[in-house]
N, C-alpha and C positions, 0 to 999 in steps of 0.2 A: 528579754528581761523578765524576771519574776519579782514582783513587788507586793509587799504586804501593807495594807492600810489598817492602822490601829487607831481607834478612837471610840468614845462612847456613842450610844445611839443618838442620832441627831447631829453629829459632828460634821457631816457632809461627805462621808466616805463614798457613798453611792454617786453623788453629784460629781465629785472630783474623779472617781474611777471612770465614769463614762467619758469625761473629757480626755483623761490621760489614755484610755484605751484607744480612742480615735487618733490621738497624737502619735502613739507608738504603734498603732495598727496591731494590737494584741487583744486577747480575750479578757473580758471582765467577768470574774467568777464571784458573784454575790451569793454567799451561802444562805443568807436570809431569803433571797428570791428563789433559790433552788429548793429550800425547805418549804417555803410557802407554796411552791408549785406542786409539791408532792401531797398537799392536803386534799387528796381525792377520796374516793369511796373505798380505797384499798385499806388493808390493815395497817400498812406502813404509813399511809396518809393520815389515818386517824391517830396513830401514835405521834407522828410529827405535830399534828394539830394540837394535841393535848399539851405539848411543851410550849409551842409558840403562843397559843391563846392565853396561857397563864404567865407569860413573860419569862419562862425558864429556858435554860440552854438545853438543846437536844443532846443526848449522850454522845460521847466522843466517837464510839464505834459507828454510830449511825451517820454522823457528819462526815467522818473519814470515808465511809463507803460512797457517799454522794460526791464528795470532792474528788476521790480517785477516779470515779466513773467519768467526771468531767475532764480531769487531767489526761486521761488516756485517749481523749478525742484528738484528732489530728490538729485542729485549730489551736489547742492549748499547749501543744508540745513545744512550740517555738517561744512561748512566754505567756504570762498572764498576770493579771492584777487580782490579788486576794482581798476581797471586801467582806469583812466579818468572819474571817478565818485566818489563822487559828484564833480560838477564843480561850483556850486553856493551855497550860504548859504541856500537858499530855498531847494535845493536838499538835503543838509546835514540834514536839519530839517525833511524833508519828510522821509529820510532814518532812522533817529532816531525813528520817529513815527512807521514806518513799523517794525523795529527790536524790539522795545518795545512791540508792539502788538503781536509779535510772540515769546516773551520771549528769544530774542537773543540780543547780544551786539557786539560792535566793540572792538577789542583788541589793535590795534596799528595803527598809521598813519606814513608812511614813507615819508619824505620830501627829494626828490632828487634835489639837488642844482647844477646847471650848468651855466656857464657864457653865456651871450646872444650871443656873436660872435660864440661860439662853437655850440650853439643850431642851429643857422642859417646854419652853415656849415654841421652839421649832417642831418638836414632836407633836404637840397638841395641834399646831397649825397643819402639819402633815396629815394628821388623822382626819381633819376636816376636808382637806383638798383631795387626798388620795383615797379617802374612805377606808383607812386601814383599821380593822377591828382590834389589832394588837397594840395600838397606840392610845391606851386609856391612861389616866393618872396613876392608877394602881399598877398596871403593867410597866409603865415608864419608870416608876420608882423601883420596882423589882429589877428591871433590866439595868438600871444605873447601879444598883447595889451589886449585882452580879458582875458588871463590868469592872467596878473598882476592886472587888475581891478576887476575881478569877482571871480577867483579861489584862488589867493594868500591869500585873507582874511580868507579862511578856516583854514589856519595855526594857526591864533589867536584863532579861534573857538575851534579847537581841542587842542591847547596848553593849554588853560584854564583848560582842563581836564587831562593834563599831559600825553597825548597820542603820541605826536609828537617826532620822532627821525630823526634828520637831517643827511643826508648822502651826502658826497662830490661826486657828479656824474662826476667829472672831472677825476677821477681815471680810471684805466682799468676796464672792465666789471667784471673780476674776483675779483678785490679788492673791488669794489662796492658790489658785491654779498656777499663777506666775511663779510663786515660790516652789511649788512642787515640780514644775517644769525645770526650774534651775537646778534643783537637787538631782533630778533624773539625768539631765544633760551632763552635769558634773560627774555623775556615776558612770555614764557611758564613756567619758574620756579616760577613765582609769583602766 
């Protein structure tokens, strides 16, 4: 299965993807983690760092290059969970083209919905617990604005295909996972 998780920063995409990856025994591709991992001394790493540290999205060409590299690894060929990707309509279209060229398809899009005040609280807590330098009030506000302007329109794009399942992310992590699991199990029956 290939499943996209869409939700604003702090909605619980990473938490739920880790659980679902174990349940389905497939790869969890977190573009945020992949991009943060490239923040090395290389020129590419410095470029990526400049976007992440200011709360901006990395350019589509750069993200696609990193995602395709991961998709071409053996473990991801049988299925994966996309966490934080695609984030723009252009990325979604590029992913569609890549999957079609490789005789693959998307199965489902999970929309994790969480109130804005809760998102901010979760991200500030994460900044303390995980020591994430990109979770400051300023970058959180920027990332939420970007989500609403650039990523949220993806829901319409995928809804037109009947792929979106909305999950109330305000529930406990166990309740959220139970709803996601039910959606996935229903999709596997089709």
